[in-house]
C-alpha positions in Angstrom: -39.7 36.2 -89.1 -37.6 39.3 -88.3 -40.5 41.3 -87.3 -41.7 38.5 -85.1 -38.5 38.2 -83.4 -38.4 42.1 -83.0 -42.0 41.7 -81.3 -40.6 38.8 -79.3 -37.7 41.0 -78.1 -40.2 43.6 -76.8 -42.6 41.2 -75.2 -39.7 39.4 -73.3 -38.5 42.5 -72.0 -41.9 43.0 -70.0 -41.5 40.9 -66.8 -45.1 39.9 -66.6 -44.9 37.2 -63.9 -48.4 36.6 -62.7 -48.1 38.2 -59.5 -47.0 41.5 -61.1 -48.9 43.9 -63.4 -48.9 43.6 -67.2 -50.4 46.8 -68.0 -47.2 48.0 -69.7 -47.1 44.9 -72.2 -51.0 45.6 -72.9 -50.4 49.4 -73.4 -47.7 48.4 -75.9 -49.8 45.6 -77.5 -52.9 47.9 -77.9 -50.7 50.4 -79.5 -49.4 47.9 -82.0 -52.9 46.8 -82.8 -54.5 50.3 -83.2 -51.8 51.3 -85.6 -52.5 48.2 -87.6 -56.1 49.2 -88.0 -57.8 47.1 -85.3 -60.7 48.0 -83.3 -59.5 47.2 -79.7 -61.4 46.7 -76.5 -59.5 46.8 -73.3 -61.0 44.5 -70.5 -59.4 45.4 -67.1 -59.2 43.2 -64.1 -61.6 43.8 -61.2 -58.7 45.7 -59.3 -57.3 47.4 -62.4 -53.8 46.2 -62.0 -53.9 44.1 -65.2 -55.9 44.0 -68.2 -56.7 41.7 -71.2 -57.8 42.8 -74.5 -59.9 41.8 -77.6 -58.8 43.1 -81.2 -60.8 42.8 -84.4 -60.2 43.8 -88.0 -62.3 43.1 -91.0 -65.9 43.2 -92.2 -68.7 43.2 -89.9 -70.7 39.8 -89.4 -69.7 36.5 -87.9 -66.9 34.0 -89.0 -63.2 34.6 -89.3 -60.5 33.2 -87.3 -59.6 34.3 -83.6 -56.0 33.9 -82.0 -55.7 33.7 -78.5 -52.9 33.9 -76.1 -51.9 34.8 -72.4 -49.6 37.6 -71.2 -48.3 36.4 -68.1 -45.4 34.0 -67.6 -44.3 32.0 -64.4 -41.7 33.0 -61.9 -37.9 32.7 -62.3 -37.0 32.9 -58.4 -35.4 29.7 -57.1 -34.2 28.9 -60.9 -30.8 28.6 -62.1 -30.3 30.6 -65.3 -27.5 31.1 -67.4 -28.7 34.4 -69.1 -30.9 37.2 -68.5 -34.6 35.6 -68.4 -36.3 39.0 -69.5 -33.8 39.7 -72.2 -34.1 37.7 -75.7 -30.9 36.1 -76.6 -29.9 34.0 -79.7 -27.6 30.8 -79.6 -27.5 27.9 -82.2 -30.7 28.3 -83.8 -32.5 28.9 -80.5 -34.0 32.0 -78.9 -34.0 32.4 -75.0 -36.1 34.0 -72.4 -38.9 33.8 -69.9 -41.9 33.2 -72.1 -40.6 32.3 -75.3 -42.2 28.9 -75.4 -45.0 29.7 -72.9 -46.3 31.6 -74.7 -45.0 34.8 -75.9 -43.5 33.2 -79.0 -47.2 32.7 -80.3 -48.1 36.2 -79.3 -45.3 37.8 -81.1 -46.3 35.8 -84.2 -49.8 36.9 -83.9 -48.8 40.7 -83.4 -46.5 40.3 -86.6 -49.7 39.0 -88.4 -51.8 41.8 -87.3 -49.3 44.3 -88.9 -49.3 42.4 -92.3 -53.0 42.3 -92.2 -53.3 46.1 -92.4 -52.2 45.6 -96.1 -54.5 42.8 -97.0 -58.4 43.4 -97.6 -60.1 40.7 -95.6 -63.3 38.8 -96.6 -63.5 37.3 -93.0 -62.5 39.0 -89.7 -59.3 38.5 -88.2 -59.5 38.9 -84.0 -56.9 38.6 -81.4 -57.5 38.0 -77.5 -54.7 38.5 -75.0 -55.4 37.5 -71.3 -53.7 37.5 -67.9 -53.5 35.2 -64.9 -53.5 32.0 -67.0 -50.5 30.6 -65.1 -52.6 30.7 -61.8 -55.4 28.6 -63.1 -56.7 30.6 -66.1 -58.4 33.0 -63.8 -58.0 36.0 -65.9 -60.0 34.5 -69.1 -62.5 33.2 -66.7 -63.1 37.1 -65.4 -62.8 38.4 -68.8 -65.6 36.3 -70.3 -68.8 38.5 -69.5 -67.3 41.2 -71.5 -65.6 39.2 -73.9 -68.4 36.7 -75.0 -70.3 39.1 -76.9 -67.0 40.5 -78.8 -66.1 37.1 -80.2 -69.1 36.9 -82.4 -69.0 33.4 -84.0 -65.7 32.8 -85.6 -65.2 29.4 -87.8 -62.3 28.6 -85.4 -60.4 29.9 -82.4 -56.7 29.1 -82.1 -55.2 29.2 -78.6 -51.5 29.4 -79.2 -49.9 27.1 -76.3 -46.8 25.2 -77.3 -48.0 22.0 -79.1 -44.8 21.7 -81.5 -47.4 23.2 -84.1 -49.5 20.0 -84.0 -53.2 20.5 -83.9 -54.2 19.7 -80.3 -57.9 19.1 -79.8 -58.1 18.3 -76.2 -56.6 18.3 -72.6 -57.9 17.5 -69.2 -60.1 19.6 -67.0 -58.6 20.7 -63.5 -59.9 21.4 -60.1 -57.8 22.5 -57.3 -58.8 21.7 -53.6 -57.8 22.6 -50.0 -58.4 19.8 -47.7 -58.4 20.7 -43.9 -57.9 18.3 -41.3 -58.7 18.8 -37.9 -57.3 17.2 -34.6 -56.9 17.8 -31.1 -53.9 19.7 -29.3 -52.3 17.9 -26.5 -49.0 16.9 -24.9 -47.2 14.5 -26.9 -46.7 12.3 -23.9 -50.3 11.6 -23.9 -50.6 11.4 -27.9 -52.9 8.4 -27.7 -55.4 10.2 -25.9 -55.9 12.9 -28.8 -57.0 12.7 -32.5 -53.7 13.7 -34.3 -54.4 15.9 -37.5 -51.6 14.4 -39.4 -53.0 10.9 -38.8 -56.2 12.1 -40.1 -54.6 13.6 -43.1 -52.3 10.6 -43.8 -55.2 8.4 -43.8 -57.2 10.7 -46.4 -53.9 10.7 -48.6 -54.0 6.9 -48.5 -57.7 7.0 -49.7 -56.6 9.3 -52.5 -54.2 6.8 -53.6 -56.7 4.2 -53.8 -58.8 6.5 -55.7 -56.0 6.9 -58.1 -55.7 3.4 -58.8 -59.4 3.1 -59.4 -59.3 5.9 -61.8 -56.4 4.2 -63.8 -58.7 1.3 -64.3 -61.6 3.5 -65.4 -62.2 5.7 -68.6 -58.8 5.9 -70.7 -57.9 8.0 -73.7 -54.8 6.8 -75.2 -54.2 10.4 -76.9 -52.8 11.5 -73.6 -49.4 10.6 -72.2 -51.3 9.8 -68.9 -54.4 8.2 -70.4 -56.5 8.2 -67.4 -57.9 11.0 -64.8 -55.3 11.8 -62.1 -55.3 12.8 -58.5 -52.3 14.6 -57.2 -51.5 15.8 -53.6 -49.1 18.8 -53.8 -48.4 20.2 -50.6 -49.1 19.1 -46.8 -48.8 21.6 -44.0 -49.1 20.5 -40.3 -47.8 20.8 -36.8 -46.0 23.4 -34.6 -43.8 21.5 -32.4 -42.7 17.8 -31.7 -44.1 17.7 -28.2 -47.5 19.0 -29.3 -50.0 16.7 -31.0 -51.0 18.7 -34.1 -54.6 19.8 -34.3 -54.5 21.0 -38.0 -53.4 19.8 -41.1 -53.8 21.3 -44.5 -53.6 19.5 -47.7 -53.4 21.0 -51.3 -54.4 18.9 -54.0 -55.9 18.7 -57.4 -57.6 16.4 -59.9 -57.4 16.5 -63.7 -60.1 14.6 -65.5 -60.9 13.3 -68.5 -64.0 14.6 -70.6 -65.9 11.1 -69.9 -65.2 11.8 -66.1 -67.5 14.6 -64.6 -65.6 17.0 -62.1 -68.7 17.1 -59.9 -68.6 13.4 -59.5 -65.1 13.4 -58.8 -65.5 15.9 -56.2 -68.5 14.4 -54.7 -66.5 11.2 -54.4 -63.6 13.0 -52.6 -66.0 14.7 -50.2 -67.5 11.3 -49.2 -64.3 9.9 -48.7 -63.5 12.7 -46.1 -66.6 12.0 -44.4 -65.8 8.3 -44.2 -62.3 9.0 -42.9 -63.7 11.3 -40.4 -65.9 8.7 -38.9 -63.1 6.4 -38.8 -61.5 8.5 -36.0 -64.9 8.7 -34.1 -66.0 12.1 -35.5 -68.3 13.6 -38.1 -66.6 16.6 -39.4 -62.9 16.3 -38.9 -62.2 17.0 -42.8 -63.3 19.8 -44.8 -63.0 19.9 -48.7 -62.9 23.3 -50.3 -62.7 24.0 -53.9 -60.1 26.6 -54.8 -60.2 27.0 -58.4 -61.4 25.1 -61.6 -61.2 25.2 -65.2 -62.8 23.2 -67.9 -61.2 20.7 -70.2 -61.2 20.8 -74.0 -62.8 17.9 -76.1 -63.1 19.2 -79.4 -64.7 16.9 -82.0 -64.3 18.8 -85.4 -66.2 17.9 -88.4 -64.4 16.8 -91.4 -64.1 20.0 -93.0 -63.0 22.0 -89.9 -60.4 19.4 -89.1 -59.2 19.5 -92.5 -58.8 23.2 -92.5 -57.1 23.2 -89.1 -54.7 20.7 -90.3 -54.0 22.8 -93.3 -53.3 25.8 -91.4 -51.0 23.9 -89.0 -48.9 22.7 -92.1 -50.3 19.2 -92.2 -48.8 18.1 -88.8 -50.4 15.4 -86.8 -53.2 15.9 -84.1 -52.6 15.3 -80.5 -54.0 16.1 -77.1 -51.9 17.9 -74.5 -51.2 17.2 -70.7 -51.2 20.6 -69.6 -54.6 22.9 -69.3 -55.3 26.0 -71.4 -57.8 28.8 -71.7 -59.3 26.7 -74.6 -62.1 24.9 -72.6 -63.5 28.2 -71.7 -64.1 29.1 -75.3 -65.4 25.5 -76.2 -68.0 26.1 -73.2 -69.1 29.0 -75.3 -70.0 26.8 -78.1 -66.9 27.8 -80.3 -64.8 25.5 -82.4 -61.4 25.7 -80.4 -57.8 24.1 -80.9 -54.7 24.7 -79.5 -51.7 25.2 -82.0 -48.6 27.0 -81.1 -44.7 26.8 -81.4 -42.4 25.1 -78.8 -42.5 22.1 -76.7 -43.7 22.4 -73.0 -42.0 19.3 -71.9 -38.5 20.7 -72.9 -38.8 24.5 -72.1 -42.0 25.0 -70.2 -41.5 26.7 -66.8 -37.8 25.7 -66.9 -34.7 27.8 -66.5 -33.2 29.0 -69.8 -36.6 28.6 -71.3 -36.1 28.4 -75.3 -37.7 28.2 -78.6 -36.4 26.9 -81.7 -36.1 29.3 -84.6 -37.7 26.7 -86.9 -40.8 26.6 -84.6 -41.1 30.4 -85.1 -41.0 30.0 -88.9 -43.4 27.3 -88.7 -45.9 29.5 -86.6 -45.5 32.4 -89.2 -46.2 30.2 -91.9 -49.4 29.4 -90.3 -50.1 32.9 -89.8 -49.5 33.4 -93.5 -52.0 30.6 -94.3 -54.4 32.2 -91.9 -54.2 35.5 -93.6 -54.7 34.1 -97.0 -57.8 32.1 -95.9 -59.2 35.3 -94.8 -58.2 37.6 -97.6 -60.5 38.6 -100.3 -58.1 36.7 -102.8 -58.9 33.4 -101.1 -62.8 34.1 -101.2 -62.8 34.8 -104.9 
């Protein structure tokens, strides 16, 4: 664990908030992996300000295990921290710093494994994927896929290291983010009834979304989730310029998160149809425009008995689960790869919060998983 903590200290010191570059971290990680004997392929972003990478060690051919993590973290602005968020600190069995749980703790453990793998002959390949811009909607891994897909081969298992308290997570919901623009007619507030108020249009639409949410709660359910049904969320409403002007524009930022049984396209079509119906209720046809801003796929991994047993063994025999938050795992699963989520830390306790921390026992458990992975890939294990 000592080396993992050294790696984590270095990773935390890179302030890789999503709106900043991660190139310094990638430079360092690439150096670590190259020195450990990995073949490293760097995958730059379109603007060149960020990069991800794929690293591989071991014999040619398919199979093996791939470990995947993102390098970006959420901002600290507006949060009250009692310690420097970009300096790893230790206190009473925990380490603290932005990204300790989400998800540099896993990345540190994977890089520590990479160094140990240098001294062990492998019967199957070990590979690592590091991405960028996960925290802003899994954008980085989506943009990396054209270059990344042929590099992945056909591993036996891809492990995405988001925090699951080291449980095997086989599912999460997909997400679609929308911007809904509601139009009205500007006019003097003294004559307000003569004009279409964009806020009224927006509020009627929001009311319809609450009805949709109630219907979704009665539809397909999966009790492996804390919220067992698909959800609709209104996150932001912007409207109006002055009290005495009838607003002619209102903007709603919203999302829906859907179970595997609920098709994203079906939900989008229902929301779009609702927008058209609300417009007609105000005597117009096109008062509301629904635009998809971003989307990422869900994960619903149904492992066969052998792979499920292998995943449980690697995780140390912990229980399986499904997680509320989204991950990059859905993209790997869409490519046909067996993909699960296992990582140290608890998102509900520490994720995106001030004084984000990670239990030392979770780091130890993750390092133990890495040792099991190395043993499974080694020549001794295949004998």
